[in-house]
C-alpha positions as CSV (number, residue, x, y, z in Angstrom):
1,M,0.0,0.0,0.0
2,P,1.6,3.3,-1.1
3,I,1.6,6.0,1.6
4,T,-0.5,8.3,-0.5
5,D,-3.4,6.0,0.3
6,L,-3.2,7.1,3.9
7,L,-3.9,10.7,2.9
8,E,-6.9,9.7,0.9
9,R,-8.2,7.6,3.9
10,N,-7.8,10.5,6.3
11,C,-9.8,12.7,4.0
12,R,-12.6,10.2,4.0
13,L,-12.6,9.7,7.8
14,Y,-11.4,13.1,9.2
15,G,-11.7,15.5,6.3
16,D,-12.7,18.6,8.3
17,D,-10.3,18.0,11.1
18,I,-7.2,20.2,11.4
19,C,-4.1,18.1,10.4
20,L,-1.3,20.7,10.3
21,V,-0.6,23.9,12.2
22,E,2.3,26.2,11.3
23,I,3.7,28.5,14.0
24,N,6.3,31.2,13.7
25,P,6.8,32.8,17.1
26,Q,8.8,35.6,15.6
27,M,6.0,36.8,13.4
28,P,4.4,40.1,14.8
29,D,0.8,39.2,14.2
30,S,-0.7,36.4,16.4
31,R,-4.1,36.2,14.7
32,R,-5.2,32.8,13.4
33,V,-5.7,32.2,9.7
34,T,-6.7,29.2,7.7
35,W,-5.0,28.3,4.4
36,K,-8.1,29.7,2.5
37,E,-7.8,33.0,4.3
38,Y,-4.1,33.1,3.7
39,E,-4.5,32.7,-0.1
40,L,-7.1,35.4,-0.3
41,I,-5.2,38.1,1.6
42,E,-1.6,36.9,1.1
43,P,0.6,39.7,-0.1
44,S,3.1,38.9,2.6
45,R,2.9,35.6,4.4
46,E,5.5,36.9,7.0
47,S,2.7,39.0,8.6
48,Y,1.1,35.9,10.1
49,Y,1.9,34.0,13.2
50,R,-0.3,30.8,12.9
51,R,-1.8,29.0,10.0
52,E,-3.7,25.7,9.8
53,I,-5.2,23.3,7.3
54,T,-7.5,20.4,7.3
55,W,-7.0,16.9,5.8
56,N,-9.3,17.9,3.0
57,I,-7.3,21.0,2.2
58,F,-4.1,19.1,2.5
59,N,-5.3,16.5,0.0
60,E,-6.7,19.2,-2.3
61,K,-3.4,21.0,-2.4
62,A,-1.5,17.8,-3.1
63,N,-3.9,16.9,-5.9
64,R,-3.6,20.4,-7.5
65,F,0.2,20.1,-7.6
66,A,0.1,16.6,-8.9
67,N,-2.2,17.6,-11.7
68,L,0.1,20.6,-12.5
69,L,3.1,18.3,-12.8
70,L,1.2,15.8,-15.0
71,S,0.0,18.7,-17.3
72,R,3.7,19.6,-17.8
73,G,4.6,16.1,-18.8
74,I,6.0,14.8,-15.5
75,Q,5.7,11.0,-15.5
76,K,6.2,8.1,-13.2
77,G,9.8,7.8,-12.3
78,D,10.7,11.5,-12.9
79,K,12.2,13.4,-10.0
80,V,10.9,16.6,-8.3
81,A,13.1,18.4,-5.8
82,I,11.9,20.4,-2.8
83,L,13.9,23.3,-1.4
84,L,11.6,24.9,1.1
85,M,11.7,25.9,4.8
86,N,9.2,24.1,7.0
87,G,5.7,25.3,6.5
88,L,2.2,24.3,5.4
89,E,3.2,24.1,1.8
90,W,5.9,21.5,2.3
91,L,4.0,18.3,2.9
92,P,1.2,18.9,0.3
93,I,3.9,19.4,-2.3
94,Y,5.7,16.2,-1.2
95,F,2.5,14.2,-1.5
96,G,1.5,15.9,-4.7
97,I,4.8,14.6,-6.2
98,L,4.2,11.1,-4.9
99,K,0.6,11.0,-6.4
100,T,2.1,11.4,-9.9
101,G,4.3,8.3,-9.4
102,A,7.3,10.7,-9.5
103,L,10.0,10.7,-6.9
104,A,10.1,13.4,-4.2
105,V,13.7,14.7,-3.7
106,P,14.0,16.9,-0.5
107,F,17.0,19.2,-0.4
108,N,18.8,20.4,2.7
109,F,17.9,24.1,3.2
110,R,21.5,24.8,4.2
111,Y,22.9,23.7,0.8
112,S,25.1,26.3,-1.0
113,A,24.4,27.0,-4.6
114,D,27.2,24.6,-5.6
115,E,25.6,21.8,-3.5
116,I,22.2,22.5,-5.0
117,E,23.6,22.2,-8.5
118,Y,25.5,19.0,-7.6
119,C,22.3,17.4,-6.1
120,V,20.1,18.4,-9.0
121,K,22.5,16.7,-11.4
122,L,23.2,13.7,-9.2
123,A,19.5,12.9,-8.7
124,E,18.7,13.8,-12.3
125,V,16.0,16.2,-11.1
126,D,13.4,17.2,-13.6
127,V,11.6,19.9,-11.5
128,L,12.8,22.1,-8.6
129,V,10.3,23.7,-6.2
130,F,11.9,26.4,-4.1
131,G,10.9,29.2,-1.7
132,P,11.9,32.9,-1.2
133,E,14.8,32.1,1.1
134,F,16.6,30.5,-1.8
135,V,16.2,32.9,-4.7
136,G,19.7,34.2,-4.4
137,R,21.2,30.7,-4.5
138,I,19.1,29.5,-7.3
139,E,19.8,32.7,-9.3
140,E,23.5,31.9,-9.1
141,I,23.1,28.6,-10.9
142,A,19.9,29.3,-12.9
143,D,21.8,29.1,-16.2
144,Q,23.2,25.7,-15.3
145,I,20.0,24.0,-14.0
146,T,17.1,25.5,-16.0
147,Q,17.9,23.7,-19.3
148,N,15.3,21.0,-19.7
149,R,14.1,21.5,-16.1
150,L,11.0,23.2,-14.6
151,L,11.4,25.6,-11.7
152,F,8.3,26.5,-9.5
153,Y,8.5,29.3,-6.9
154,V,6.4,29.1,-3.8
155,G,5.9,32.7,-2.5
156,S,5.2,36.2,-3.6
157,D,7.3,38.2,-6.2
158,C,8.1,35.3,-8.4
159,P,11.6,35.7,-10.0
160,S,11.9,35.8,-13.8
161,F,13.7,32.5,-14.1
162,S,10.9,30.6,-12.4
163,E,7.1,30.0,-12.6
164,D,4.6,30.9,-9.9
165,Y,3.4,27.8,-8.0
166,I,0.5,29.5,-6.3
167,S,-1.2,31.0,-9.4
168,L,-0.6,27.8,-11.5
169,T,-1.9,25.3,-8.9
170,A,-5.0,27.5,-8.4
171,D,-6.1,26.7,-11.9
172,C,-5.5,22.9,-11.6
173,S,-8.0,20.2,-10.8
174,S,-8.4,19.2,-7.1
175,Q,-9.3,15.7,-8.0
176,S,-6.9,12.9,-7.2
177,P,-5.0,11.6,-10.2
178,T,-5.3,7.9,-11.0
179,I,-1.7,6.9,-11.4
180,P,-1.2,3.2,-10.4
181,I,1.5,3.0,-7.6
182,N,2.7,-0.1,-5.8
183,D,4.9,-0.8,-2.9
184,K,8.0,-1.6,-5.0
185,D,7.8,1.6,-7.0
186,D,10.5,4.2,-6.4
187,A,9.2,7.0,-4.1
188,A,11.9,9.3,-2.9
189,I,15.5,10.2,-2.9
190,Y,17.1,11.6,0.3
191,F,20.6,12.8,0.7
192,S,23.2,11.7,3.2
193,S,24.4,14.4,5.6
194,G,27.5,14.9,3.5
195,T,29.9,15.0,6.5
196,T,32.7,13.5,4.3
197,G,32.1,15.7,1.2
198,F,29.2,16.1,-1.2
199,P,26.2,14.0,-0.2
200,K,25.1,10.6,-1.7
201,A,21.6,10.2,-3.1
202,I,19.6,7.6,-1.2
203,L,16.8,5.8,-3.1
204,H,13.7,4.5,-1.3
205,N,10.5,2.9,-2.5
206,H,7.0,3.2,-1.2
207,E,7.3,0.1,1.0
208,S,10.1,2.0,2.9
209,L,7.9,5.0,3.5
210,M,5.0,2.9,4.7
211,H,7.2,0.9,7.0
212,A,8.5,4.1,8.6
213,A,4.9,5.1,9.4
214,K,4.2,1.7,11.0
215,V,7.4,1.8,13.0
216,E,6.7,5.2,14.4
217,Q,3.1,4.5,15.4
218,H,4.1,1.1,16.9
219,H,6.9,2.5,19.0
220,H,5.1,5.6,20.3
221,H,1.5,4.3,20.4
222,Q,0.1,7.3,18.6
223,T,-3.6,7.7,18.4
224,K,-5.9,10.2,16.7
225,E,-5.9,12.3,19.9
226,D,-2.1,12.7,20.0
227,I,-0.7,16.0,18.8
228,F,2.9,15.9,17.6
229,L,5.2,18.9,17.8
230,C,7.7,18.8,14.8
231,I,10.6,21.2,15.0
232,P,13.4,19.7,12.8
233,P,13.5,20.4,9.1
234,L,11.1,18.3,7.0
235,Y,13.7,17.6,4.4
236,H,15.3,15.2,6.9
237,T,14.0,11.7,7.3
238,G,14.0,12.0,11.1
239,A,11.4,14.8,11.1
240,K,9.2,13.5,8.3
241,M,9.2,9.9,9.4
242,H,8.2,10.8,12.9
243,W,5.3,12.8,11.4
244,F,4.3,9.7,9.4
245,G,3.0,8.4,12.7
246,S,0.5,11.3,12.8
247,L,-0.4,10.5,9.2
248,L,-1.1,6.9,10.0
249,S,-3.1,7.7,13.1
250,G,-4.9,10.7,11.6
251,G,-3.7,13.0,14.3
252,K,-2.7,16.7,14.3
253,A,0.9,17.9,14.0
254,V,2.4,21.3,14.7
255,L,5.3,22.7,12.7
256,L,7.2,25.1,14.8
257,K,9.7,27.6,13.3
258,G,12.2,28.3,16.1
259,T,14.0,26.3,18.8
260,R,14.3,28.7,21.7
261,P,13.0,27.1,25.0
262,E,10.2,29.6,25.3
263,F,9.0,28.9,21.8
264,I,8.9,25.2,22.4
265,L,7.1,25.4,25.7
266,K,4.6,27.9,24.5
267,A,3.8,25.8,21.4
268,V,3.3,22.7,23.6
269,S,1.1,24.7,26.0
270,N,-1.0,26.5,23.4
271,E,-1.5,23.7,21.0
272,R,-1.8,21.0,23.7
273,C,1.0,18.9,22.2
274,T,1.4,15.4,23.6
275,I,4.5,14.2,21.8
276,V,7.7,16.2,21.2
277,W,10.8,15.2,19.4
278,L,13.9,17.1,20.5
279,L,17.5,17.3,19.7
280,V,20.0,17.2,22.6
281,P,20.9,20.9,22.4
282,W,17.2,21.9,22.5
283,A,16.5,19.7,25.5
284,Q,19.6,21.1,27.2
285,D,18.5,24.7,26.6
286,I,15.0,23.9,28.0
287,I,16.5,22.5,31.2
288,D,19.0,25.4,31.6
289,A,16.2,27.9,31.1
290,L,14.0,26.3,33.7
291,E,16.8,25.7,36.2
292,S,18.1,29.2,35.9
293,G,14.6,30.7,36.5
294,M,14.6,32.3,33.0
295,L,11.4,30.4,32.4
296,N,8.8,29.1,34.9
297,L,6.8,25.9,34.4
298,S,3.8,27.5,36.0
299,D,3.4,29.8,33.0
300,Y,2.6,26.9,30.7
301,K,-0.1,24.2,30.5
302,L,2.0,21.0,30.0
303,D,0.0,18.3,31.8
304,Q,-1.0,16.7,28.5
305,W,2.6,16.3,27.3
306,R,3.2,12.6,27.7
307,L,6.3,11.7,25.6
308,M,9.7,13.4,25.0
309,H,12.0,11.5,22.6
310,I,15.4,12.3,21.2
311,G,17.1,11.0,18.1
312,A,19.9,11.8,15.6
313,Q,22.7,11.6,18.2
314,P,23.9,9.9,21.4
315,V,22.0,11.1,24.5
316,P,23.9,11.8,27.7
317,R,22.5,10.0,30.7
318,S,23.0,13.1,32.8
319,L,20.6,15.0,30.4
320,I,17.7,12.6,30.9
321,K,18.3,12.4,34.7
322,R,17.9,16.2,34.8
323,W,14.9,16.1,32.5
324,K,13.1,13.6,34.6
325,Q,13.7,15.7,37.7
326,I,11.7,18.5,36.0
327,F,9.2,16.4,34.1
328,P,8.8,13.2,36.3
329,H,5.6,12.2,34.5
330,H,7.2,12.1,31.0
331,E,7.8,8.9,29.1
332,Y,11.2,9.1,27.5
333,D,12.4,7.3,24.3
334,T,15.2,7.4,21.8
335,N,15.4,6.0,18.3
336,Y,18.4,5.2,16.2
337,G,18.3,5.4,12.4
338,L,19.9,6.9,9.3
339,S,18.6,8.1,6.0
340,E,19.6,4.8,4.4
341,S,17.2,3.0,6.8
342,I,14.4,5.6,6.2
343,G,15.3,7.5,9.3
344,P,14.5,6.7,13.0
345,G,13.4,3.4,14.5
346,C,15.5,0.5,13.2
347,V,16.9,0.4,16.7
348,H,14.6,1.6,19.5
349,L,15.0,2.0,23.3
350,G,11.3,1.8,24.3
351,V,9.6,3.9,27.0
352,E,9.6,1.0,29.4
353,N,13.5,0.8,29.4
354,I,14.4,4.2,30.8
355,E,16.9,2.5,33.2
356,K,18.9,1.8,30.0
357,V,19.4,5.5,29.1
358,G,22.6,5.7,27.1
359,A,21.7,2.7,25.0
360,I,20.0,3.1,21.6
361,G,17.9,0.0,22.4
362,K,17.0,-3.2,20.6
363,P,15.9,-4.0,17.1
364,G,12.9,-1.8,16.2
365,Y,9.5,-3.0,14.9
366,G,10.1,-5.2,11.8
367,W,13.9,-4.8,12.0
368,E,16.8,-7.2,12.5
369,V,20.2,-6.1,13.8
370,K,23.7,-7.6,14.1
371,I,27.1,-6.4,15.1
372,V,30.1,-7.6,13.0
373,D,33.9,-7.5,12.8
374,P,35.7,-6.4,9.6
375,N,35.2,-9.9,8.1
376,G,31.4,-9.8,8.6
377,T,31.5,-12.2,11.5
378,I,29.1,-11.5,14.4
379,V,31.2,-10.4,17.4
380,P,30.7,-11.8,20.9
381,Q,28.4,-9.9,23.2
382,G,30.3,-7.0,24.9
383,E,32.7,-6.5,22.0
384,V,32.8,-3.6,19.6
385,G,31.9,-4.1,15.9
386,E,30.0,-2.4,13.1
387,L,26.2,-2.2,13.4
388,C,24.2,-3.7,10.6
389,V,20.4,-3.5,10.1
390,K,18.0,-5.4,7.9
391,G,14.3,-4.7,7.2
392,P,11.6,-3.3,4.9
393,G,13.0,0.3,5.4
394,V,16.5,-0.3,4.0
395,M,17.2,1.8,0.9
396,T,17.1,0.4,-2.6
397,C,20.6,1.8,-3.4
398,Y,22.7,4.9,-3.6
399,Y,21.3,6.4,-6.8
400,N,23.6,6.1,-9.8
401,D,26.5,4.9,-7.5
402,P,26.8,1.1,-7.6
403,T,30.3,1.1,-6.0
404,A,29.1,3.0,-2.9
405,T,26.0,0.8,-2.8
406,A,28.1,-2.4,-2.8
407,E,30.2,-1.1,0.1
408,V,27.2,-0.8,2.4
409,L,24.5,-3.3,1.1
410,K,25.5,-6.9,1.5
411,D,23.0,-9.8,1.4
412,D,20.2,-7.3,2.2
413,W,22.0,-6.1,5.3
414,L,22.9,-2.3,5.6
415,Y,26.3,-1.7,7.0
416,T,25.8,1.5,8.9
417,G,29.4,2.6,9.6
418,D,28.5,3.0,13.2
419,M,30.5,1.1,15.8
420,A,28.4,-0.5,18.5
421,M,28.3,-3.1,21.3
422,E,25.6,-5.2,22.9
423,D,25.3,-5.6,26.6
424,E,24.3,-8.7,28.6
425,D,20.6,-7.8,28.3
426,G,20.7,-7.4,24.5
427,F,20.7,-3.6,24.5
428,I,22.9,-1.9,21.9
429,Y,25.2,1.1,22.7
430,L,26.7,3.3,20.0
431,V,30.4,3.6,20.4
432,D,31.2,5.9,17.5
433,R,31.3,6.4,13.8
434,K,33.7,4.0,12.1
435,K,35.5,6.9,10.5
436,D,35.7,8.9,13.7
437,V,37.6,6.3,15.8
438,I,40.9,7.8,17.1
439,I,43.9,5.5,17.0
440,S,46.4,6.7,19.6
441,G,49.5,4.7,20.3
442,G,47.8,1.7,18.9
443,E,44.8,2.0,21.1
444,N,41.3,2.5,19.6
445,I,39.6,5.5,21.3
446,Y,35.9,6.1,20.7
447,P,35.1,9.8,21.0
448,V,31.4,9.2,21.9
449,Q,32.4,7.5,25.1
450,I,34.6,10.5,26.2
451,E,31.8,12.9,25.2
452,D,29.3,11.0,27.2
453,F,31.6,11.1,30.2
454,L,32.3,14.8,29.9
455,H,28.6,15.6,29.7
456,G,28.5,14.7,33.4
457,F,30.5,17.8,34.3
458,D,28.0,20.4,35.4
459,A,29.7,23.4,33.7
460,I,29.7,21.8,30.2
461,K,26.9,22.6,27.9
462,D,28.2,20.6,24.8
463,V,31.3,18.7,23.9
464,A,33.0,17.2,20.9
465,V,36.0,15.0,20.8
466,I,38.2,14.7,17.7
467,G,41.7,13.3,16.9
468,L,44.6,15.7,16.4
469,P,47.8,14.6,14.6
470,D,50.6,13.8,17.0
471,R,54.2,13.0,16.0
472,R,54.7,10.3,18.7
473,L,51.3,8.7,19.1
474,G,49.9,9.2,15.6
475,E,46.7,10.9,17.1
476,I,45.6,12.3,20.4
477,A,42.1,13.0,21.6
478,A,41.2,16.7,21.9
479,A,37.9,17.8,23.6
480,I,36.2,21.0,22.3
481,I,34.1,22.2,25.2
482,E,31.3,24.7,25.1
483,R,30.6,26.0,28.6
484,K,27.2,26.8,29.9
485,P,26.3,30.5,30.0
486,D,27.6,32.4,33.0
487,T,29.7,29.4,34.2
488,A,33.4,29.0,34.5
489,C,35.7,26.0,34.5
490,S,39.3,25.7,33.7
491,E,41.4,23.3,31.7
492,E,42.9,22.0,35.0
493,E,39.4,21.3,36.4
494,I,38.4,19.3,33.3
495,M,41.7,17.4,33.4
496,E,41.2,16.5,37.0
497,Y,37.6,15.3,36.3
498,C,39.0,13.1,33.5
499,H,41.2,11.2,36.0
500,K,38.2,8.9,36.4
501,L,38.8,7.7,32.9
502,P,41.4,5.1,31.9
503,R,44.6,7.0,31.1
504,Y,44.5,6.2,27.3
505,K,41.0,7.7,27.1
506,R,41.8,11.0,28.7
507,P,41.8,13.9,26.3
508,H,45.3,15.3,25.8
509,K,44.0,18.8,25.0
510,I,41.1,20.9,26.1
511,I,39.8,23.7,23.7
512,F,37.1,26.0,25.0
513,A,35.0,26.9,21.9
514,P,31.4,26.6,20.5
515,V,30.5,23.1,19.3
516,P,28.9,23.3,15.8
517,R,26.0,21.1,15.0
518,N,24.1,20.7,11.8
519,A,20.3,21.1,11.4
520,T,19.7,17.5,12.6
521,G,21.8,17.9,15.7
522,K,24.9,16.0,14.6
523,I,28.3,17.5,15.6
524,E,30.1,18.8,12.5
525,K,33.4,17.1,13.2
526,P,34.8,17.7,9.7
527,K,34.4,21.4,10.4
528,L,36.2,21.0,13.7
529,R,39.0,19.0,12.2
530,K,39.5,21.7,9.5
531,I,39.8,24.4,12.3
532,Y,42.0,22.6,14.7
533,C,44.1,20.1,12.7
534,S,46.0,22.7,10.7
535,E,49.7,22.0,10.9
536,N,50.6,25.3,12.7
537,L,47.9,24.9,15.3
538,V,48.9,21.4,16.1
539,A,52.6,22.3,16.3
540,A,51.8,25.1,18.7
541,Q,49.2,23.5,20.9
542,T,49.6,19.7,20.8
543,R,51.2,18.0,23.8
544,S,53.5,15.2,22.9
């Protein structure tokens, strides 16, 4: 069953119910408007704070865009890229693409012009849909990408090199197209995070998307009454596949633009959200704001909030301990996944296993897991190896890259590149990325273990551990530490704290600086290596 069938079902069952709400706390006008009102009085959408649409309007918008694409010759198997910020337009456009049998190709909104051009060509994109935030970047490469491609602009003041999505779709039929789609048809191309260079194109079919919806609902027991707060960018599998749980249950979701603690708590309070997915820095900021008195819980209505879950990165035990002290009634969960496994859930902790915080969990719903050595042999329990997953959500391939595909897909198993170990109870712990392991004096050092330990130091807000070149040891571990606001700690205090670690795991260098993270919360270690691994800096600062 293709995932577009769920949208049609929701229209039949819940057509007049609100399905999506968009909130921008930084907008000056707080009045409520529906999509219909927005289109009638639109000259500047930035003048509105809150918008909402029903399942019927969602489906109508998807159908209009699908029929526009079909009228322009887009066929099953063609590719349509989406370069938009989160908003009410995003998901109807995504589903409009799927209804034609074409492939939806979401782009990271942080891509530079060069990266956009690269991904357009790598995925063989036929249509690019973009918003006002990207006009400058698209204009830079318009001559290179407009030949034999359609460009649709979503916003006011359409640039000359594009066509106006709003006016064109208004004249299209709102009836659903009748394109036959089955589970094995290609559905979407997502891109890897590109932490080692330009991203790879990850091809998924409709079975993958549907399995993601089933996994999310099964893990978090979503019902029609649940309201999901979605903050991360929708181009990423993590955000969208969590929202697929709302699609499957017919529930409402809130798209929040902004990550400040007061924005999140106000959205949960005003919209009566029950499920919130956070990244580690956002959860940390909420705790800090409440503990410092900057925000007061009594100002918000949060009794309905039942589940807080975190994904995309290892979760420090100390963070969840502090969270539960403030929100003792909350269920907590974490999911592990990657875009090659259609996002979160191939490994899942489970709300009943909070005593295992620090683990990513056990195989998720419908998934198999194994941990192997470099020869592909399963390692004994307690030993470190590469995590491999198998299930209906594994990608079809890296698009147009058979060599890279063969490196990670072996006998239907996806080799994740993550190093992990299993404890005596069968719970899996991430140790680090295979490529991020530091080899110092012949010893393997896993930065995540050191980062997790350092998160227990009260003055530390965030930390990243990388390897720096060293003449004697080959590499040494360096900890880049971001201190909490209005706190002080010295290198000597950190080093003293690290005496609890085995000697070979102790960082040789402490650097006080911001820890950069990408839009999905992952530490940008290539950026840190570029900054701190230059020859002159190493020569001046490294301890031999």
